[in-house]
Residue frames as a rotation matrix with the C-alpha (Angstrom) as fourth column:
MET 1
0.658 -0.748 -0.089 60.73
0.123 0.224 -0.967 -24.93
0.743 0.625 0.240 66.33
PHE 2
0.891 -0.442 -0.103 63.72
0.104 -0.023 0.994 -25.57
-0.442 -0.897 0.026 68.58
GLN 3
0.768 -0.640 0.009 67.03
-0.270 -0.336 -0.902 -24.00
0.581 0.691 -0.431 67.58
PHE 4
0.754 -0.649 -0.103 70.25
0.474 0.430 0.768 -25.70
-0.454 -0.628 0.632 68.65
LYS 5
0.196 -0.779 -0.595 73.78
-0.252 -0.627 0.737 -24.46
-0.948 0.006 -0.319 67.93
GLN 6
-0.763 -0.623 -0.173 74.30
-0.352 0.176 0.919 -26.57
-0.543 0.762 -0.353 64.80
PHE 7
-0.858 0.513 0.042 70.79
0.338 0.501 0.797 -27.69
0.387 0.697 -0.603 63.80
THR 8
-0.616 0.749 0.245 67.10
-0.788 -0.589 -0.180 -26.88
0.010 -0.304 0.953 64.03
VAL 9
-0.919 0.393 0.031 64.31
0.388 0.916 -0.103 -29.20
-0.068 -0.082 -0.994 65.13
LYS 10
-0.509 0.858 0.062 60.76
-0.716 -0.462 0.523 -28.63
0.477 0.222 0.850 63.87
GLN 11
-0.992 0.065 -0.105 58.29
0.116 0.782 -0.612 -30.31
0.042 -0.619 -0.784 66.21
ASP 12
-0.566 0.825 0.000 54.77
-0.796 -0.546 -0.263 -29.04
-0.217 -0.148 0.965 65.48
ARG 13
0.209 0.664 -0.717 53.69
-0.796 0.542 0.269 -32.43
0.568 0.515 0.642 64.06
CYS 14
-0.460 -0.478 -0.748 55.27
0.052 0.827 -0.560 -34.54
0.887 -0.296 -0.355 66.82
ALA 15
0.661 0.721 -0.209 53.47
0.201 0.098 0.975 -35.64
0.723 -0.686 -0.080 69.95
MET 16
0.625 -0.523 -0.579 56.72
0.723 0.109 0.682 -35.64
-0.294 -0.845 0.446 71.92
LYS 17
0.928 -0.257 0.270 58.46
-0.114 -0.884 -0.453 -32.28
0.355 0.389 -0.850 71.88
VAL 18
-0.041 -0.997 -0.068 62.14
0.182 0.059 -0.981 -31.61
0.982 -0.053 0.179 72.48
GLY 19
0.891 0.369 0.264 62.73
-0.209 -0.183 0.961 -32.05
0.403 -0.911 -0.086 76.19
THR 20
0.302 -0.807 0.508 65.44
-0.950 -0.208 0.233 -32.41
-0.083 -0.553 -0.829 78.78
ASP 21
0.517 -0.088 0.851 65.36
-0.192 0.957 0.216 -36.21
-0.834 -0.275 0.478 78.67
GLY 22
0.898 -0.099 0.428 66.26
0.430 0.405 -0.807 -36.39
-0.093 0.909 0.407 75.00
VAL 23
0.691 -0.661 0.293 68.94
-0.420 -0.697 -0.581 -33.75
0.589 0.278 -0.759 75.21
LEU 24
0.350 -0.549 0.759 70.52
-0.840 0.175 0.513 -35.44
-0.414 -0.817 -0.400 78.21
LEU 25
0.606 -0.084 0.791 70.61
0.129 0.992 0.007 -38.82
-0.785 0.098 0.612 76.49
GLY 26
0.912 -0.224 0.345 71.96
0.347 -0.029 -0.937 -37.46
0.220 0.974 0.051 73.20
ALA 27
0.542 -0.733 0.411 74.74
-0.654 -0.675 -0.343 -35.58
0.529 -0.083 -0.845 75.00
TRP 28
0.286 -0.357 0.889 75.55
-0.864 0.307 0.400 -38.36
-0.416 -0.882 -0.220 77.51
CYS 29
0.967 0.205 0.154 75.51
-0.138 0.922 -0.361 -41.49
-0.216 0.327 0.920 75.32
PRO 30
0.149 -0.977 0.150 78.99
-0.159 0.126 0.979 -43.00
-0.976 -0.170 -0.136 75.19
ILE 31
0.963 0.080 -0.256 80.67
-0.262 0.079 -0.962 -42.92
-0.057 0.994 0.097 71.77
ASP 32
0.212 -0.965 0.155 84.08
-0.818 -0.088 0.569 -44.20
-0.535 -0.247 -0.808 72.83
ASN 33
0.062 -0.170 0.984 83.64
0.299 0.944 0.144 -47.19
-0.952 0.285 0.109 70.53
HIS 34
-0.641 -0.351 -0.682 83.93
-0.417 -0.587 0.694 -44.83
-0.644 0.729 0.230 67.53
PRO 35
0.018 0.761 0.649 80.64
0.211 0.631 -0.746 -45.94
-0.977 0.151 -0.149 65.97
TYR 36
-0.979 -0.195 0.051 80.23
0.073 -0.104 0.992 -46.48
-0.188 0.975 0.116 62.26
SER 37
-0.497 0.867 0.000 76.49
0.132 0.075 0.988 -47.16
0.857 0.492 -0.152 62.53
VAL 38
-0.954 0.280 0.112 73.77
-0.206 -0.333 -0.920 -45.88
-0.220 -0.900 0.375 64.86
LEU 39
-0.475 0.878 -0.052 70.13
0.479 0.308 0.822 -46.89
0.738 0.366 -0.567 65.34
ASP 40
-0.924 0.297 0.239 67.66
-0.380 -0.675 -0.633 -44.53
-0.027 -0.676 0.737 66.99
ILE 41
-0.712 0.669 -0.215 64.55
0.588 0.734 0.340 -46.45
0.385 0.115 -0.916 68.08
GLY 42
0.319 0.891 -0.323 61.38
0.947 -0.315 0.066 -44.35
-0.043 -0.327 -0.944 68.29
SER 43
-0.507 -0.808 0.301 63.02
0.835 -0.547 -0.062 -41.24
0.215 0.220 0.952 66.86
GLY 44
0.330 0.650 -0.684 60.21
0.707 -0.650 -0.278 -38.68
-0.626 -0.392 -0.674 67.24
THR 45
0.865 -0.010 -0.501 61.68
-0.227 -0.900 -0.373 -35.40
-0.447 0.436 -0.781 65.98
GLY 46
0.749 -0.662 0.027 65.00
0.398 0.416 -0.817 -37.09
0.530 0.623 0.575 65.29
ILE 47
0.779 -0.425 0.462 66.83
-0.571 -0.786 0.239 -35.19
0.261 -0.450 -0.854 68.01
LEU 48
0.608 -0.590 0.531 68.93
-0.187 0.543 0.819 -38.15
-0.772 -0.597 0.220 69.23
SER 49
0.525 -0.394 0.755 70.09
0.817 0.481 -0.317 -38.98
-0.239 0.783 0.574 65.68
LEU 50
0.741 -0.224 0.634 70.95
0.188 -0.836 -0.515 -35.35
0.645 0.501 -0.577 65.03
MET 51
0.766 -0.480 0.428 72.91
-0.628 -0.417 0.657 -35.03
-0.137 -0.772 -0.621 68.29
LEU 52
0.462 -0.621 0.633 74.90
0.166 0.762 0.626 -38.18
-0.871 -0.184 0.455 67.54
ALA 53
0.638 -0.253 0.728 75.54
0.749 -0.018 -0.662 -36.97
0.180 0.967 0.178 63.99
GLN 54
0.791 -0.351 0.501 77.03
-0.331 -0.934 -0.133 -33.81
0.515 -0.061 -0.855 65.54
ARG 55
0.633 -0.504 0.587 79.04
-0.668 0.026 0.743 -35.70
-0.390 -0.863 -0.320 68.15
SER 56
0.167 -0.522 0.836 80.38
0.054 0.852 0.521 -38.59
-0.984 -0.042 0.170 66.06
ASN 57
-0.478 -0.373 -0.795 81.72
-0.781 -0.235 0.579 -39.53
-0.403 0.897 -0.179 62.66
ALA 58
-0.333 0.438 0.835 79.21
0.191 0.898 -0.396 -42.34
-0.923 0.028 -0.383 62.26
GLU 59
-0.934 -0.114 -0.339 78.52
-0.294 -0.298 0.908 -42.75
-0.205 0.948 0.245 58.56
GLN 60
-0.519 0.804 -0.289 75.19
0.130 0.408 0.904 -44.54
0.845 0.432 -0.316 58.91
ILE 61
-0.943 0.323 0.078 72.58
-0.154 -0.216 -0.964 -43.20
-0.294 -0.921 0.253 61.31
ASP 62
-0.608 0.776 -0.168 69.24
0.188 0.346 0.919 -44.93
0.772 0.527 -0.356 60.95
ALA 63
-0.845 0.445 0.298 66.08
-0.461 -0.321 -0.827 -44.00
-0.272 -0.836 0.477 62.84
ILE 64
-0.703 0.702 -0.111 62.71
0.477 0.581 0.659 -45.75
0.527 0.411 -0.744 63.09
GLU 65
-0.857 0.514 -0.037 59.44
-0.350 -0.633 -0.691 -44.04
-0.379 -0.579 0.722 63.87
ILE 66
-0.716 0.619 0.324 55.97
0.663 0.748 0.037 -45.60
-0.219 0.241 -0.945 63.72
ASP 67
0.192 0.822 -0.536 53.83
0.492 -0.553 -0.673 -42.43
-0.849 -0.134 -0.511 63.85
GLU 68
0.259 -0.067 0.964 53.37
0.965 -0.022 -0.261 -41.03
0.039 0.998 0.059 60.32
ASN 69
0.925 0.124 0.360 53.39
0.143 -0.989 -0.025 -37.33
0.353 0.074 -0.933 61.30
ALA 70
0.687 -0.724 0.063 56.48
-0.313 -0.217 0.925 -37.72
-0.656 -0.655 -0.375 63.46
TYR 71
0.187 -0.605 0.774 58.19
0.694 0.639 0.332 -39.78
-0.695 0.475 0.540 60.75
GLU 72
0.508 0.066 0.859 57.59
0.793 -0.425 -0.437 -37.08
0.337 0.903 -0.268 58.14
GLN 73
0.955 -0.160 0.251 58.83
-0.232 -0.929 0.288 -34.37
0.187 -0.333 -0.924 60.46
CYS 74
0.520 -0.805 0.286 61.89
0.044 0.359 0.932 -36.42
-0.853 -0.472 0.222 61.38
VAL 75
0.212 -0.390 0.896 62.75
0.949 0.302 -0.094 -36.77
-0.234 0.870 0.434 57.67
GLU 76
0.760 0.134 0.636 62.34
0.361 -0.901 -0.242 -33.00
0.540 0.413 -0.733 57.26
ASN 77
0.882 -0.450 0.139 64.64
-0.380 -0.506 0.774 -32.30
-0.278 -0.736 -0.617 60.20
PHE 78
0.320 -0.782 0.535 67.22
0.480 0.620 0.620 -34.74
-0.817 0.058 0.574 58.85
GLU 79
0.323 -0.141 0.936 67.17
0.943 -0.038 -0.332 -33.18
0.083 0.989 0.121 55.37
SER 80
0.810 0.043 0.585 67.58
0.111 -0.991 -0.080 -29.65
0.577 0.129 -0.807 56.68
SER 81
0.840 -0.542 0.006 70.51
-0.029 -0.034 0.999 -30.57
-0.541 -0.840 -0.044 58.91
PRO 82
0.261 -0.831 -0.492 74.23
-0.941 -0.334 0.065 -30.41
-0.218 0.446 -0.868 57.98
TRP 83
-0.666 -0.601 0.442 74.34
-0.569 0.792 0.220 -34.22
-0.482 -0.105 -0.870 58.07
GLY 84
0.283 0.947 -0.155 71.48
-0.827 0.159 -0.539 -35.17
-0.486 0.280 0.828 55.76
ASP 85
0.197 -0.265 -0.944 73.61
-0.785 0.535 -0.314 -37.62
0.588 0.803 -0.102 53.79
ARG 86
-0.807 -0.555 -0.200 74.27
-0.306 0.684 -0.662 -39.71
0.504 -0.473 -0.722 56.95
LEU 87
-0.734 0.602 0.314 70.73
-0.376 0.025 -0.926 -39.73
-0.566 -0.798 0.208 58.35
PHE 88
-0.696 0.561 -0.449 67.85
-0.308 0.332 0.892 -41.97
0.649 0.759 -0.058 57.29
CYS 89
-0.590 0.581 0.561 64.44
-0.661 0.052 -0.749 -42.54
-0.464 -0.812 0.353 58.90
PHE 90
-0.894 0.365 -0.260 62.29
0.137 0.776 0.616 -45.65
0.427 0.515 -0.743 58.38
HIS 91
-0.279 0.890 0.361 58.51
-0.933 -0.340 0.118 -45.44
0.227 -0.304 0.925 58.76
ALA 92
-0.058 0.164 -0.985 58.09
-0.077 0.983 0.168 -48.66
0.995 0.085 -0.044 60.71
GLY 93
0.800 0.278 0.533 57.33
-0.569 0.066 0.820 -50.19
0.193 -0.958 0.211 64.06
LEU 94
-0.085 -0.895 0.437 60.04
-0.955 0.198 0.220 -51.96
-0.284 -0.399 -0.872 66.00
ASP 95
0.176 0.222 0.959 58.48
-0.146 0.969 -0.198 -55.37
-0.973 -0.106 0.203 65.33
GLU 96
0.979 0.190 0.073 58.58
0.052 0.110 -0.993 -54.77
-0.196 0.976 0.098 61.57
PHE 97
0.565 -0.818 -0.108 62.16
-0.793 -0.503 -0.344 -53.55
0.227 0.280 -0.933 61.71
VAL 98
-0.258 -0.709 0.656 63.50
-0.851 0.488 0.193 -56.56
-0.457 -0.509 -0.730 63.60
ASP 99
0.673 0.621 0.403 61.59
-0.342 0.744 -0.574 -59.02
-0.656 0.248 0.713 61.44
GLU 100
0.822 -0.441 0.360 64.25
0.548 0.442 -0.710 -58.94
0.154 0.781 0.605 58.76
PRO 101
0.710 -0.592 -0.383 67.42
-0.124 -0.639 0.759 -57.55
-0.694 -0.491 -0.527 60.38
GLU 102
0.928 -0.360 0.094 69.96
0.146 0.120 -0.982 -56.73
0.342 0.925 0.164 57.71
GLU 103
-0.053 -0.989 0.139 72.82
0.179 -0.147 -0.973 -55.55
0.982 -0.027 0.185 59.94
GLN 104
0.369 0.070 -0.927 73.98
0.925 0.063 0.374 -54.73
0.085 -0.996 -0.042 63.42
TYR 105
0.641 -0.009 0.768 74.67
0.096 -0.991 -0.091 -51.32
0.762 0.132 -0.634 64.94
ASP 106
-0.393 -0.890 -0.229 77.52
0.508 -0.003 -0.861 -49.91
0.766 -0.455 0.453 67.00
ILE 107
-0.975 0.221 0.002 75.16
-0.118 -0.510 -0.852 -47.70
-0.187 -0.831 0.523 68.97
ILE 108
-0.307 0.952 0.008 71.48
0.608 0.189 0.771 -48.32
0.732 0.242 -0.637 69.69
ILE 109
-0.992 -0.078 -0.097 69.82
0.124 -0.692 -0.711 -45.42
-0.012 -0.718 0.696 71.41
SER 110
-0.270 0.960 0.075 66.27
0.512 0.077 0.856 -44.85
0.816 0.269 -0.512 72.62
ASN 111
-0.926 0.258 0.275 64.23
-0.376 -0.572 -0.729 -42.49
-0.031 -0.779 0.627 74.75
PRO 112
-0.803 0.563 -0.193 61.40
0.369 0.725 0.581 -45.01
0.468 0.395 -0.791 75.08
PRO 113
0.067 0.886 0.460 57.77
-0.399 -0.398 0.826 -44.45
0.914 -0.239 0.326 76.10
PHE 114
-0.780 -0.569 -0.261 57.69
0.023 0.391 -0.920 -44.79
0.626 -0.724 -0.291 79.85
TYR 115
-0.397 0.689 0.606 54.22
-0.918 -0.292 -0.270 -44.25
-0.009 -0.663 0.748 81.33
SER 116
-0.879 0.091 -0.469 53.03
0.010 0.985 0.172 -47.65
0.477 0.146 -0.866 82.53
GLU 117
-0.755 0.653 0.060 50.00
-0.198 -0.140 -0.970 -46.35
-0.625 -0.744 0.235 84.43
ASP 118
-0.565 0.589 0.578 46.56
0.718 0.696 -0.008 -47.35
-0.407 0.411 -0.816 83.24
TYR 119
0.351 0.749 -0.562 45.20
0.284 -0.657 -0.698 -43.97
-0.892 0.085 -0.443 82.23
LYS 120
-0.443 -0.403 0.801 45.19
0.890 -0.091 0.447 -42.48
-0.108 0.910 0.399 78.76
THR 121
-0.584 0.261 -0.769 44.37
-0.133 -0.965 -0.226 -39.08
-0.801 -0.029 0.598 77.31
LYS 122
0.559 0.813 0.164 42.12
0.123 0.114 -0.986 -38.28
-0.820 0.571 -0.037 74.35
ASN 123
0.482 -0.496 -0.723 45.18
-0.854 -0.450 -0.261 -37.63
-0.196 0.743 -0.640 72.18
GLU 124
0.963 -0.032 0.267 46.01
0.059 0.994 -0.096 -40.96
-0.262 0.108 0.959 70.60
GLN 125
0.606 -0.788 0.111 49.22
0.130 -0.040 -0.991 -39.71
0.785 0.615 0.078 69.00
ARG 126
0.064 -0.579 0.813 50.54
-0.809 -0.507 -0.298 -38.46
0.584 -0.639 -0.501 72.33
ASP 127
0.649 0.244 0.720 49.53
-0.658 0.656 0.371 -41.62
-0.382 -0.714 0.586 74.12
TRP 128
0.956 -0.292 -0.038 51.40
0.209 0.764 -0.611 -43.66
0.208 0.576 0.791 71.53
ALA 129
0.257 -0.914 0.314 54.53
-0.084 -0.345 -0.935 -41.64
0.963 0.214 -0.166 72.18
ARG 130
-0.105 -0.293 0.950 54.24
-0.860 -0.452 -0.235 -41.63
0.499 -0.842 -0.204 75.98
PHE 131
0.508 0.459 0.729 52.91
-0.815 0.531 0.233 -45.02
-0.280 -0.712 0.644 77.08
GLN 132
-0.383 -0.835 0.394 55.01
-0.722 0.537 0.436 -48.12
-0.576 -0.118 -0.809 77.50
ASP 133
0.112 0.474 0.873 52.51
0.146 0.861 -0.487 -50.44
-0.983 0.182 0.028 75.85
ALA 134
0.860 0.090 -0.503 53.35
-0.446 -0.349 -0.824 -48.74
-0.250 0.933 -0.260 72.52
MET 135
0.321 -0.818 -0.477 56.88
-0.329 0.376 -0.866 -50.20
0.888 0.435 -0.148 72.87
PRO 136
0.995 0.092 0.044 57.31
-0.074 0.353 0.933 -52.39
0.070 -0.931 0.358 75.96
PHE 137
0.330 -0.924 0.191 60.76
-0.892 -0.240 0.383 -52.44
-0.308 -0.297 -0.904 77.53
GLU 138
0.210 -0.219 0.953 60.88
-0.037 0.972 0.231 -56.17
-0.977 -0.084 0.196 76.83
ASP 139
0.815 0.165 0.555 60.57
0.526 0.190 -0.829 -55.55
-0.242 0.968 0.068 73.08
LEU 140
0.847 -0.530 0.030 63.17
-0.492 -0.805 -0.332 -52.81
0.200 0.266 -0.943 73.16
VAL 141
0.162 -0.805 0.570 65.71
-0.757 0.269 0.595 -54.99
-0.633 -0.528 -0.567 74.99
GLU 142
0.367 0.036 0.930 65.05
0.320 0.933 -0.162 -57.93
-0.874 0.357 0.331 72.68
ALA 143
0.962 -0.009 0.273 65.67
0.257 -0.314 -0.914 -55.72
0.094 0.949 -0.300 69.66
ALA 144
0.593 -0.795 0.127 68.88
-0.805 -0.583 0.113 -54.34
-0.015 -0.170 -0.985 71.18
GLU 145
0.137 -0.559 0.818 70.19
-0.349 0.745 0.568 -57.85
-0.927 -0.363 -0.093 71.80
LEU 146
0.562 0.175 0.809 69.43
0.580 0.614 -0.535 -58.82
-0.590 0.769 0.244 68.20
LEU 147
0.867 -0.022 0.498 70.75
0.412 -0.531 -0.741 -55.66
0.281 0.847 -0.451 66.50
LEU 148
0.815 -0.579 0.021 73.76
-0.490 -0.670 0.557 -54.64
-0.309 -0.465 -0.830 68.63
SER 149
0.508 -0.733 -0.452 77.22
-0.343 0.308 -0.887 -55.24
0.790 0.606 -0.095 67.22
GLU 150
0.348 -0.414 -0.841 79.81
0.642 0.759 -0.108 -57.19
0.683 -0.502 0.530 69.21
ASN 151
-0.616 -0.625 -0.480 81.35
0.784 -0.427 -0.450 -54.05
0.076 -0.653 0.753 70.72
GLY 152
-0.272 0.602 0.751 78.17
0.317 -0.681 0.660 -52.02
0.908 0.418 -0.006 70.50
ILE 153
-0.981 0.025 -0.193 76.62
0.166 -0.415 -0.895 -49.72
-0.102 -0.909 0.403 73.10
PHE 154
-0.192 0.978 0.080 72.90
0.661 0.068 0.747 -49.68
0.725 0.196 -0.660 73.97
ALA 155
-0.952 -0.254 -0.173 71.84
0.302 -0.669 -0.679 -46.43
0.056 -0.698 0.713 75.68
VAL 156
-0.047 0.989 0.143 68.52
0.644 -0.080 0.760 -45.34
0.763 0.128 -0.633 77.16
ILE 157
-0.917 -0.028 0.398 66.97
-0.288 -0.643 -0.710 -42.86
0.275 -0.766 0.581 79.57
ILE 158
-0.187 0.854 -0.486 64.18
0.379 0.519 0.767 -44.19
0.907 -0.041 -0.420 81.76
PRO 159
0.570 0.421 0.706 62.37
-0.515 -0.487 0.705 -43.31
0.641 -0.765 -0.061 85.00
HIS 160
-0.449 -0.819 0.358 64.64
-0.792 0.180 -0.583 -44.11
0.412 -0.545 -0.730 87.96
LYS 161
0.003 0.515 0.857 61.94
-0.829 0.481 -0.286 -46.33
-0.560 -0.709 0.428 89.47
GLU 162
0.922 0.364 -0.129 62.27
-0.365 0.712 -0.600 -48.62
-0.126 0.601 0.789 86.43
GLU 163
0.195 -0.946 -0.258 66.09
-0.959 -0.129 -0.251 -48.90
0.204 0.296 -0.933 86.58
GLU 164
-0.400 -0.393 0.828 66.33
-0.672 0.740 0.027 -52.20
-0.624 -0.545 -0.560 88.49
ARG 165
0.417 0.663 0.622 63.76
0.013 0.680 -0.733 -53.91
-0.909 0.314 0.275 86.25
PHE 166
0.888 -0.098 -0.449 65.35
-0.458 -0.245 -0.854 -52.62
-0.026 0.965 -0.262 83.05
ILE 167
-0.114 -0.993 0.025 68.84
-0.993 0.113 -0.037 -53.79
0.034 -0.029 -0.999 84.09
SER 168
-0.272 0.094 0.958 67.37
-0.371 0.908 -0.194 -57.20
-0.888 -0.408 -0.212 84.93
LEU 169
0.789 0.604 0.115 65.68
-0.076 0.282 -0.956 -57.44
-0.610 0.746 0.269 81.52
CYS 170
0.604 -0.637 -0.479 69.01
-0.755 -0.265 -0.600 -56.66
0.256 0.724 -0.641 79.85
ALA 171
-0.338 -0.745 0.575 70.89
-0.871 0.479 0.110 -59.19
-0.358 -0.463 -0.811 81.98
ASP 172
0.322 0.565 0.760 68.46
-0.204 0.825 -0.527 -61.86
-0.925 0.015 0.381 80.75
VAL 173
0.974 0.022 0.225 69.88
0.212 0.253 -0.944 -61.36
-0.078 0.967 0.242 77.23
ASP 174
0.290 -0.952 -0.100 73.50
0.904 0.238 0.355 -60.87
-0.314 -0.193 0.929 78.36
LEU 175
0.105 -0.285 0.953 73.60
0.392 -0.868 -0.303 -57.12
0.914 0.406 0.020 78.09
PHE 176
0.232 -0.167 -0.958 75.27
0.972 0.069 0.224 -55.47
0.029 -0.984 0.178 81.10
PRO 177
0.979 0.194 0.063 75.51
0.191 -0.980 0.050 -51.87
0.071 -0.037 -0.997 82.34
VAL 178
0.046 -0.998 0.033 78.85
0.961 0.035 -0.273 -50.14
0.272 0.044 0.961 81.73
LYS 179
-0.916 -0.269 0.299 77.75
0.190 -0.945 -0.268 -46.58
0.354 -0.188 0.916 82.57
VAL 180
0.046 0.944 -0.327 75.01
0.919 0.088 0.384 -45.39
0.391 -0.318 -0.864 84.91
THR 181
-0.941 -0.260 0.216 74.10
0.163 -0.910 -0.382 -41.77
0.296 -0.324 0.898 85.69
ARG 182
-0.139 0.917 -0.374 71.17
0.989 0.147 -0.006 -40.90
0.050 -0.371 -0.927 87.93
VAL 183
-0.631 -0.063 0.773 69.54
0.362 -0.906 0.221 -37.53
0.686 0.419 0.594 87.33
LYS 184
-0.165 0.567 -0.807 68.09
0.922 -0.202 -0.330 -35.12
-0.350 -0.798 -0.490 89.89
GLY 185
0.553 0.417 0.721 66.36
0.658 -0.749 -0.072 -31.80
0.510 0.515 -0.689 89.17
THR 186
0.403 -0.460 0.791 68.07
-0.590 -0.791 -0.159 -30.06
0.699 -0.403 -0.590 92.14
HIS 187
-0.652 -0.757 -0.042 70.21
-0.405 0.394 -0.825 -31.10
0.642 -0.521 -0.563 95.11
THR 188
-0.751 0.382 0.539 67.12
-0.558 0.069 -0.827 -31.49
-0.353 -0.922 0.161 97.33
THR 189
0.289 0.911 -0.296 64.79
-0.947 0.227 -0.228 -33.36
-0.141 0.346 0.928 94.93
PRO 190
0.356 -0.123 0.926 64.64
-0.176 0.965 0.196 -37.15
-0.918 -0.233 0.322 94.43
ILE 191
-0.805 -0.592 0.042 66.31
-0.153 0.276 0.949 -38.99
-0.573 0.757 -0.313 91.56
ILE 192
0.174 0.938 -0.300 63.94
-0.577 -0.149 -0.803 -38.80
-0.798 0.313 0.515 88.60
ARG 193
0.839 0.087 -0.537 65.75
-0.530 0.353 -0.771 -40.44
0.122 0.931 0.343 85.68
SER 194
0.301 -0.799 0.521 68.42
-0.038 0.536 0.843 -43.06
-0.953 -0.274 0.131 85.04
LEU 195
0.546 -0.311 -0.778 70.77
-0.837 -0.150 -0.527 -42.84
0.047 0.939 -0.342 82.07
LEU 196
0.428 -0.284 0.858 71.94
-0.237 0.881 0.410 -46.38
-0.872 -0.379 0.310 81.28
ALA 197
0.279 -0.401 -0.873 74.50
-0.948 0.031 -0.317 -47.71
0.154 0.916 -0.371 78.80
PHE 198
0.615 0.050 0.787 74.97
-0.322 0.927 0.192 -51.46
-0.720 -0.371 0.586 78.17
LYS 199
-0.134 -0.625 -0.769 77.46
-0.984 0.173 0.031 -53.68
0.114 0.761 -0.638 76.42
ARG 200
0.613 0.377 -0.694 77.76
-0.442 0.892 0.095 -57.42
0.655 0.249 0.714 75.79
TYR 201
-0.153 -0.657 -0.738 80.25
0.476 0.606 -0.638 -57.93
0.866 -0.449 0.220 78.63
GLU 202
0.830 0.514 -0.214 80.06
0.382 -0.245 0.891 -57.35
0.406 -0.822 -0.400 82.35
LEU 203
0.093 -0.780 0.618 82.33
-0.426 -0.593 -0.683 -54.98
0.900 -0.200 -0.388 84.26
SER 204
-0.299 -0.251 -0.921 83.90
0.645 0.658 -0.389 -56.35
0.704 -0.710 -0.035 87.43
VAL 205
-0.476 0.187 -0.859 83.12
0.697 -0.516 -0.499 -53.05
-0.536 -0.836 0.116 89.14
LEU 206
-0.143 0.503 0.852 80.41
0.760 -0.496 0.420 -50.64
0.634 0.708 -0.312 88.02
THR 207
-0.693 -0.107 -0.713 80.48
0.589 -0.655 -0.473 -47.10
-0.416 -0.748 0.517 89.45
ALA 208
0.206 0.816 0.540 77.33
0.921 -0.348 0.174 -45.02
0.330 0.461 -0.823 89.07
ASP 209
-0.882 -0.427 -0.199 77.39
0.469 -0.831 -0.299 -41.23
-0.037 -0.357 0.933 89.24
GLU 210
0.099 0.931 -0.352 74.81
0.868 -0.254 -0.426 -38.51
-0.486 -0.263 -0.833 89.74
LEU 211
-0.751 -0.238 0.616 73.88
0.550 -0.743 0.383 -35.48
0.367 0.626 0.688 87.65
ILE 212
-0.087 0.707 -0.702 72.04
0.727 -0.437 -0.530 -32.50
-0.681 -0.556 -0.476 89.13
ILE 213
0.071 0.207 0.976 70.44
0.960 -0.281 -0.010 -30.17
0.272 0.937 -0.218 86.61
GLU 214
0.247 0.170 0.954 69.79
0.121 -0.982 0.143 -26.94
0.962 0.080 -0.263 88.53
THR 215
-0.802 -0.391 -0.452 70.87
0.531 -0.119 -0.839 -25.15
0.274 -0.913 0.303 91.72
ALA 216
-0.429 0.765 -0.481 67.80
0.082 -0.497 -0.864 -22.90
-0.900 -0.410 0.150 91.40
ARG 217
0.545 0.738 0.397 65.21
0.464 0.129 -0.877 -22.19
-0.698 0.662 -0.271 88.70
HIS 218
0.942 -0.172 0.287 67.12
0.228 -0.297 -0.927 -21.68
0.245 0.939 -0.241 85.41
GLN 219
0.407 -0.881 0.240 70.43
-0.912 -0.378 0.159 -21.69
-0.049 -0.283 -0.958 87.30
TYR 220
0.883 0.053 -0.467 72.20
-0.221 0.924 -0.313 -24.69
0.415 0.379 0.827 85.84
THR 221
0.722 -0.656 0.218 74.97
-0.033 0.282 0.959 -26.68
-0.691 -0.700 0.181 87.48
GLU 222
0.021 -0.829 -0.560 78.45
-0.864 -0.296 0.406 -26.72
-0.502 0.475 -0.722 85.99
ALA 223
-0.666 -0.255 0.701 78.08
-0.035 0.949 0.312 -30.44
-0.745 0.183 -0.642 85.24
TYR 224
0.269 0.851 0.450 74.85
0.586 0.226 -0.778 -29.94
-0.764 0.473 -0.438 83.29
ILE 225
0.720 -0.090 -0.688 76.33
-0.455 -0.811 -0.369 -26.98
-0.525 0.578 -0.625 81.34
ALA 226
-0.334 -0.939 -0.079 79.45
-0.717 0.198 0.668 -28.99
-0.612 0.280 -0.740 80.50
LEU 227
-0.486 0.205 0.850 77.32
0.328 0.944 -0.040 -31.85
-0.810 0.259 -0.526 79.19
THR 228
0.262 0.831 0.491 74.94
0.823 0.072 -0.563 -29.83
-0.503 0.552 -0.665 77.05
LYS 229
0.167 -0.203 -0.965 76.82
-0.013 -0.979 0.203 -26.65
-0.986 -0.022 -0.166 76.09
ASP 230
-0.854 -0.516 0.068 77.67
0.032 0.078 0.996 -27.91
-0.520 0.853 -0.050 72.58
PHE 231
-0.586 0.713 0.386 73.94
0.787 0.387 0.481 -27.98
0.194 0.586 -0.787 71.82
TYR 232
0.408 0.812 -0.418 71.93
0.879 -0.472 -0.058 -25.33
-0.245 -0.344 -0.907 73.70
LEU 233
0.293 -0.223 0.930 72.23
0.583 -0.729 -0.359 -21.84
0.757 0.648 -0.083 72.28
LYS 234
0.591 0.076 0.803 72.20
-0.351 -0.872 0.341 -20.06
0.726 -0.483 -0.489 75.61
LEU 235
0.941 -0.337 0.034 74.73
0.117 0.419 0.901 -22.21
-0.318 -0.844 0.433 77.48
């Protein structure tokens, strides 16, 4: 169980536990378009939906999760949160969900599977949550293009090495980056993640920034604390 300031996340039935990537994305995702509706693709524990419920006044926050155990735990986490009436999880794959789209969303958010290497473990549930072939970037981008509202925001966190390819995939469907933050563990380590937000129009100038998580082990930077302090108990 992971205790945040305003909600609790149970995760014993989920392959993907609460981690820095999810918390970063949930705290960083732009909400300046004052979203009415949110879609969380591949929700896992439901942490992204819960963070956006805390941060925004969105009245409709939908999540989709294909793994049955994770889906059931996500529902449990939603129901035990202060925002249960605004949160709903569908037990479905992305392909099923986009087959009959009923509406568009002001925010689409995803912490997608990102291992593209050819090895697998013996844990099928964990592989499903971690490996890109469970939800290829191409499918995710296609769904975002279909389901994003006119002024919507599509936000993801991915490995930095995939940034150029992901931006190119989005450009192919006329989705363009409006906010880019590259994440480093410390000042001396390489960039490990890219936080990317897209809209349906292109900025004339795009300025990327950088976020460093720690100055030393468990010594967090002011920027990281400022971003996540509304969520972590000990910040």
